[in-house]
NURO-597513 format. One record per atom (N, C-alpha, C): residue in three letters; atom name; x, z, y. Coordinates in steps of 0.001 Angstrom, whole numbers, plus 500000, padded with zeros to 6 digits. Example, Ala and Ser with C-alpha at 12.3 -4.5 7.8 and 13.67 -1.06 7.14 Angstrom:
// residues 2
{koldren:Ala&zanu:N&X:513190&Z:507800&Y:494310}
{koldren:Ala&zanu:CA&X:512300&Z:507800&Y:495500}
{koldren:Ala&zanu:C&X:513200&Z:507800&Y:496700}
{koldren:Ser&zanu:N&X:512850&Z:507080&Y:497750}
{koldren:Ser&zanu:CA&X:513670&Z:507140&Y:498940}
{koldren:Ser&zanu:C&X:512900&Z:507870&Y:500030}
// end
This chain:
// residues 73
{koldren:Met&zanu:N&X:103274&Z:372944&Y:756587}
{koldren:Met&zanu:CA&X:103854&Z:373205&Y:758002}
{koldren:Met&zanu:C&X:103633&Z:373933&Y:758169}
{koldren:Ile&zanu:N&X:104089&Z:375273&Y:759093}
{koldren:Ile&zanu:CA&X:102831&Z:376386&Y:759380}
{koldren:Ile&zanu:C&X:103664&Z:376445&Y:761021}
{koldren:Phe&zanu:N&X:102631&Z:376622&Y:761888}
{koldren:Phe&zanu:CA&X:102608&Z:376918&Y:763364}
{koldren:Phe&zanu:C&X:101970&Z:377801&Y:763166}
{koldren:Glu&zanu:N&X:102957&Z:379002&Y:764867}
{koldren:Glu&zanu:CA&X:102101&Z:379286&Y:765336}
{koldren:Glu&zanu:C&X:102096&Z:379390&Y:766357}
{koldren:Leu&zanu:N&X:100789&Z:379662&Y:767012}
{koldren:Leu&zanu:CA&X:100876&Z:379221&Y:767526}
{koldren:Leu&zanu:C&X:100266&Z:380778&Y:768979}
{koldren:Asn&zanu:N&X:101411&Z:380340&Y:770188}
{koldren:Asn&zanu:CA&X:100996&Z:381342&Y:770423}
{koldren:Asn&zanu:C&X:101347&Z:380911&Y:772857}
{koldren:Glu&zanu:N&X:101339&Z:381685&Y:773273}
{koldren:Glu&zanu:CA&X:101254&Z:381155&Y:774681}
{koldren:Glu&zanu:C&X:102283&Z:380599&Y:775214}
{koldren:Asn&zanu:N&X:103395&Z:380713&Y:775069}
{koldren:Asn&zanu:CA&X:104984&Z:379861&Y:775377}
{koldren:Asn&zanu:C&X:104862&Z:378103&Y:774351}
{koldren:Ser&zanu:N&X:104392&Z:378557&Y:772817}
{koldren:Ser&zanu:CA&X:104049&Z:377036&Y:772853}
{koldren:Ser&zanu:C&X:103316&Z:376690&Y:772415}
{koldren:Phe&zanu:N&X:102155&Z:377094&Y:773801}
{koldren:Phe&zanu:CA&X:100665&Z:376425&Y:773577}
{koldren:Phe&zanu:C&X:101551&Z:375654&Y:774982}
{koldren:Ser&zanu:N&X:102002&Z:375896&Y:775749}
{koldren:Ser&zanu:CA&X:102385&Z:375836&Y:777256}
{koldren:Ser&zanu:C&X:102866&Z:374807&Y:777045}
{koldren:Lys&zanu:N&X:104634&Z:374437&Y:776480}
{koldren:Lys&zanu:CA&X:105393&Z:374051&Y:776069}
{koldren:Lys&zanu:C&X:104729&Z:373009&Y:776057}
{koldren:Met&zanu:N&X:103915&Z:372629&Y:775125}
{koldren:Met&zanu:CA&X:103167&Z:371241&Y:774250}
{koldren:Met&zanu:C&X:102462&Z:370673&Y:774571}
{koldren:Val&zanu:N&X:102213&Z:371364&Y:775835}
{koldren:Val&zanu:CA&X:100891&Z:371414&Y:777438}
{koldren:Val&zanu:C&X:101588&Z:369798&Y:778630}
{koldren:Glu&zanu:N&X:102652&Z:371055&Y:779140}
{koldren:Glu&zanu:CA&X:103603&Z:369670&Y:779690}
{koldren:Glu&zanu:C&X:104187&Z:368826&Y:779100}
{koldren:Glu&zanu:N&X:105066&Z:369066&Y:778017}
{koldren:Glu&zanu:CA&X:105321&Z:367886&Y:777208}
{koldren:Glu&zanu:C&X:104753&Z:366993&Y:777386}
{koldren:Lys&zanu:N&X:103225&Z:366831&Y:776914}
{koldren:Lys&zanu:CA&X:102180&Z:366114&Y:776826}
{koldren:Lys&zanu:C&X:101990&Z:365384&Y:778167}
{koldren:Ala&zanu:N&X:101581&Z:366310&Y:779135}
{koldren:Ala&zanu:CA&X:101528&Z:365940&Y:780196}
{koldren:Ala&zanu:C&X:102707&Z:365074&Y:780528}
{koldren:Lys&zanu:N&X:104110&Z:365246&Y:780789}
{koldren:Lys&zanu:CA&X:104838&Z:364798&Y:781427}
{koldren:Lys&zanu:C&X:105327&Z:363167&Y:780723}
{koldren:Lys&zanu:N&X:105126&Z:363064&Y:779247}
{koldren:Lys&zanu:CA&X:105771&Z:362019&Y:778088}
{koldren:Lys&zanu:C&X:104134&Z:360964&Y:778598}
{koldren:Asn&zanu:N&X:102940&Z:361560&Y:778737}
{koldren:Asn&zanu:CA&X:101945&Z:360924&Y:778790}
{koldren:Asn&zanu:C&X:101476&Z:360307&Y:780226}
{koldren:Gly&zanu:N&X:101693&Z:361126&Y:781059}
{koldren:Gly&zanu:CA&X:101151&Z:361070&Y:782509}
{koldren:Gly&zanu:C&X:099966&Z:361688&Y:782249}
{koldren:Leu&zanu:N&X:099922&Z:362004&Y:781884}
{koldren:Leu&zanu:CA&X:098478&Z:362773&Y:781747}
{koldren:Leu&zanu:C&X:098629&Z:363802&Y:782677}
{koldren:Asp&zanu:N&X:097455&Z:364189&Y:783620}
{koldren:Asp&zanu:CA&X:096401&Z:365438&Y:784561}
{koldren:Asp&zanu:C&X:096581&Z:366846&Y:783124}
{koldren:Phe&zanu:N&X:096887&Z:367869&Y:784471}
{koldren:Phe&zanu:CA&X:097136&Z:368889&Y:783143}
{koldren:Phe&zanu:C&X:095392&Z:369508&Y:781430}
{koldren:Met&zanu:N&X:094573&Z:368677&Y:783196}
{koldren:Met&zanu:CA&X:093324&Z:369199&Y:782137}
{koldren:Met&zanu:C&X:093548&Z:368075&Y:781239}
{koldren:Met&zanu:N&X:093771&Z:367058&Y:780694}
{koldren:Met&zanu:CA&X:093518&Z:366352&Y:779437}
{koldren:Met&zanu:C&X:094503&Z:366245&Y:778852}
{koldren:Ala&zanu:N&X:095538&Z:366465&Y:779565}
{koldren:Ala&zanu:CA&X:096820&Z:366685&Y:778064}
{koldren:Ala&zanu:C&X:096164&Z:368443&Y:777150}
{koldren:Val&zanu:N&X:096162&Z:369810&Y:777863}
{koldren:Val&zanu:CA&X:094934&Z:371096&Y:777459}
{koldren:Val&zanu:C&X:094311&Z:370258&Y:775607}
{koldren:Leu&zanu:N&X:093153&Z:369655&Y:776694}
{koldren:Leu&zanu:CA&X:092422&Z:368865&Y:775534}
{koldren:Leu&zanu:C&X:092832&Z:367793&Y:773976}
{koldren:Asp&zanu:N&X:094154&Z:367201&Y:775188}
{koldren:Asp&zanu:CA&X:094977&Z:366354&Y:774032}
{koldren:Asp&zanu:C&X:095463&Z:367397&Y:772850}
{koldren:Val&zanu:N&X:096067&Z:368930&Y:773030}
{koldren:Val&zanu:CA&X:096760&Z:369520&Y:772215}
{koldren:Val&zanu:C&X:095847&Z:370299&Y:771453}
{koldren:Cys&zanu:N&X:094907&Z:370736&Y:772099}
{koldren:Cys&zanu:CA&X:093468&Z:370850&Y:771224}
{koldren:Cys&zanu:C&X:093229&Z:370002&Y:770316}
{koldren:Glu&zanu:N&X:092838&Z:368964&Y:770802}
{koldren:Glu&zanu:CA&X:092600&Z:367214&Y:769429}
{koldren:Glu&zanu:C&X:093282&Z:368489&Y:768676}
{koldren:Glu&zanu:N&X:094736&Z:368041&Y:768491}
{koldren:Glu&zanu:CA&X:096142&Z:367285&Y:767751}
{koldren:Glu&zanu:C&X:096399&Z:369156&Y:766540}
{koldren:Leu&zanu:N&X:095671&Z:370045&Y:767707}
{koldren:Leu&zanu:CA&X:096104&Z:371649&Y:766246}
{koldren:Leu&zanu:C&X:094400&Z:371590&Y:765709}
{koldren:Gln&zanu:N&X:093449&Z:370283&Y:766026}
{koldren:Gln&zanu:CA&X:091795&Z:371195&Y:765634}
{koldren:Gln&zanu:C&X:091577&Z:371936&Y:765829}
{koldren:Val&zanu:N&X:091598&Z:372195&Y:767178}
{koldren:Val&zanu:CA&X:091399&Z:373999&Y:768016}
{koldren:Val&zanu:C&X:089838&Z:373663&Y:769319}
{koldren:Glu&zanu:N&X:089183&Z:374229&Y:768920}
{koldren:Glu&zanu:CA&X:088028&Z:374203&Y:769903}
{koldren:Glu&zanu:C&X:088702&Z:374030&Y:771607}
{koldren:Pro&zanu:N&X:088726&Z:373868&Y:772554}
{koldren:Pro&zanu:CA&X:088804&Z:374686&Y:773835}
{koldren:Pro&zanu:C&X:088970&Z:375767&Y:774119}
{koldren:Glu&zanu:N&X:087584&Z:376738&Y:773592}
{koldren:Glu&zanu:CA&X:086808&Z:377952&Y:773806}
{koldren:Glu&zanu:C&X:088273&Z:378466&Y:773167}
{koldren:Ala&zanu:N&X:088602&Z:378217&Y:772111}
{koldren:Ala&zanu:CA&X:089610&Z:379247&Y:771572}
{koldren:Ala&zanu:C&X:090721&Z:379349&Y:772064}
{koldren:Ile&zanu:N&X:091096&Z:378729&Y:772794}
{koldren:Ile&zanu:CA&X:092678&Z:378959&Y:773502}
{koldren:Ile&zanu:C&X:092713&Z:379375&Y:774787}
{koldren:Ser&zanu:N&X:091874&Z:380275&Y:775281}
{koldren:Ser&zanu:CA&X:092151&Z:380592&Y:776914}
{koldren:Ser&zanu:C&X:092802&Z:381450&Y:776277}
{koldren:Lys&zanu:N&X:093664&Z:382458&Y:775639}
{koldren:Lys&zanu:CA&X:094412&Z:383511&Y:775242}
{koldren:Lys&zanu:C&X:095755&Z:382917&Y:775611}
{koldren:Phe&zanu:N&X:095701&Z:380803&Y:775007}
{koldren:Phe&zanu:CA&X:097307&Z:380855&Y:775160}
{koldren:Phe&zanu:C&X:097453&Z:380228&Y:776306}
{koldren:Ile&zanu:N&X:096971&Z:380325&Y:777314}
{koldren:Ile&zanu:CA&X:096946&Z:379125&Y:778689}
{koldren:Ile&zanu:C&X:098056&Z:380224&Y:779546}
{koldren:Ser&zanu:N&X:098945&Z:379704&Y:779662}
{koldren:Ser&zanu:CA&X:100242&Z:380019&Y:780472}
{koldren:Ser&zanu:C&X:099976&Z:380333&Y:782010}
{koldren:Lys&zanu:N&X:100439&Z:381238&Y:782840}
{koldren:Lys&zanu:CA&X:100013&Z:381108&Y:784219}
{koldren:Lys&zanu:C&X:100454&Z:380159&Y:785021}
{koldren:Pro&zanu:N&X:101304&Z:379597&Y:784804}
{koldren:Pro&zanu:CA&X:101198&Z:377883&Y:786157}
{koldren:Pro&zanu:C&X:100467&Z:377340&Y:785336}
{koldren:Ile&zanu:N&X:100410&Z:376882&Y:784215}
{koldren:Ile&zanu:CA&X:099302&Z:376315&Y:783311}
{koldren:Ile&zanu:C&X:098123&Z:375975&Y:784126}
{koldren:Val&zanu:N&X:097368&Z:377677&Y:784497}
{koldren:Val&zanu:CA&X:095831&Z:377902&Y:785187}
{koldren:Val&zanu:C&X:096054&Z:377277&Y:786394}
{koldren:Glu&zanu:N&X:097381&Z:378082&Y:786859}
{koldren:Glu&zanu:CA&X:097896&Z:377309&Y:788938}
{koldren:Glu&zanu:C&X:097810&Z:376033&Y:788645}
{koldren:Lys&zanu:N&X:098040&Z:375121&Y:787919}
{koldren:Lys&zanu:CA&X:098348&Z:373887&Y:788168}
{koldren:Lys&zanu:C&X:096222&Z:373055&Y:787536}
{koldren:Leu&zanu:N&X:096329&Z:374369&Y:786326}
{koldren:Leu&zanu:CA&X:094613&Z:372919&Y:786245}
{koldren:Leu&zanu:C&X:094064&Z:372946&Y:787049}
{koldren:Glu&zanu:N&X:094413&Z:374920&Y:787779}
{koldren:Glu&zanu:CA&X:093147&Z:375317&Y:789720}
{koldren:Glu&zanu:C&X:093722&Z:373804&Y:790521}
{koldren:Val&zanu:N&X:094912&Z:373186&Y:791055}
{koldren:Val&zanu:CA&X:095114&Z:372650&Y:791557}
{koldren:Val&zanu:C&X:094262&Z:371095&Y:791504}
{koldren:Glu&zanu:N&X:094578&Z:370920&Y:790181}
{koldren:Glu&zanu:CA&X:093872&Z:369925&Y:790246}
{koldren:Glu&zanu:C&X:092462&Z:370086&Y:789862}
{koldren:Ala&zanu:N&X:091696&Z:370718&Y:790201}
{koldren:Ala&zanu:CA&X:090326&Z:371107&Y:789533}
{koldren:Ala&zanu:C&X:090127&Z:370875&Y:791410}
{koldren:Met&zanu:N&X:090601&Z:371018&Y:791848}
{koldren:Met&zanu:CA&X:090408&Z:371416&Y:793654}
{koldren:Met&zanu:C&X:090254&Z:369381&Y:793890}
{koldren:Asp&zanu:N&X:091339&Z:369434&Y:793846}
{koldren:Asp&zanu:CA&X:091933&Z:368317&Y:794112}
{koldren:Asp&zanu:C&X:091095&Z:367199&Y:793927}
{koldren:Gln&zanu:N&X:090343&Z:367157&Y:792785}
{koldren:Gln&zanu:CA&X:089494&Z:366691&Y:792332}
{koldren:Gln&zanu:C&X:087966&Z:367445&Y:792546}
{koldren:Asn&zanu:N&X:088111&Z:368167&Y:793730}
{koldren:Asn&zanu:CA&X:086389&Z:368812&Y:794249}
{koldren:Asn&zanu:C&X:085679&Z:369545&Y:792680}
{koldren:Met&zanu:N&X:086453&Z:369806&Y:791207}
{koldren:Met&zanu:CA&X:085647&Z:370101&Y:790668}
{koldren:Met&zanu:C&X:085078&Z:371743&Y:790712}
{koldren:Leu&zanu:N&X:086339&Z:372509&Y:791667}
{koldren:Leu&zanu:CA&X:086238&Z:374225&Y:792046}
{koldren:Leu&zanu:C&X:086315&Z:373542&Y:794058}
{koldren:Pro&zanu:N&X:086309&Z:374984&Y:795268}
{koldren:Pro&zanu:CA&X:086257&Z:374468&Y:795960}
{koldren:Pro&zanu:C&X:087764&Z:375149&Y:796554}
{koldren:Lys&zanu:N&X:087848&Z:374168&Y:797503}
{koldren:Lys&zanu:CA&X:089527&Z:374879&Y:797556}
{koldren:Lys&zanu:C&X:089298&Z:375664&Y:798403}
{koldren:Lys&zanu:N&X:090422&Z:376423&Y:798562}
{koldren:Lys&zanu:CA&X:091304&Z:378063&Y:798521}
{koldren:Lys&zanu:C&X:091354&Z:377771&Y:800031}
{koldren:Thr&zanu:N&X:090775&Z:378666&Y:801001}
{koldren:Thr&zanu:CA&X:090973&Z:378308&Y:802643}
{koldren:Thr&zanu:C&X:092557&Z:379109&Y:802268}
{koldren:Ser&zanu:N&X:093286&Z:378833&Y:803676}
{koldren:Ser&zanu:CA&X:094179&Z:380103&Y:804299}
{koldren:Ser&zanu:C&X:093722&Z:380411&Y:805651}
{koldren:Leu&zanu:N&X:094683&Z:381099&Y:806033}
{koldren:Leu&zanu:CA&X:094600&Z:381830&Y:807395}
{koldren:Leu&zanu:C&X:096093&Z:380696&Y:808238}
{koldren:Pro&zanu:N&X:095816&Z:380423&Y:809625}
{koldren:Pro&zanu:CA&X:096706&Z:380363&Y:810033}
{koldren:Pro&zanu:C&X:098169&Z:380673&Y:810117}
{koldren:Val&zanu:N&X:098653&Z:379721&Y:810312}
{koldren:Val&zanu:CA&X:099684&Z:380770&Y:810719}
{koldren:Val&zanu:C&X:100842&Z:381251&Y:812365}
// end
């Protein structure tokens, strides 16, 4: 089976993996990379903006990234 990897297909695989297995998005990305036998560093161009935003939120929640400050309204 020939599988063409692109941003849409990779993002769909990650979202399905996260939802189906109850994983956070970081683990889902790593699981998909493992399934496809691709190094995580090689998939940066396939990660869509919504997935990047979800990864950032998870990283901030886990104190891996500094929380973004917002101005009071």
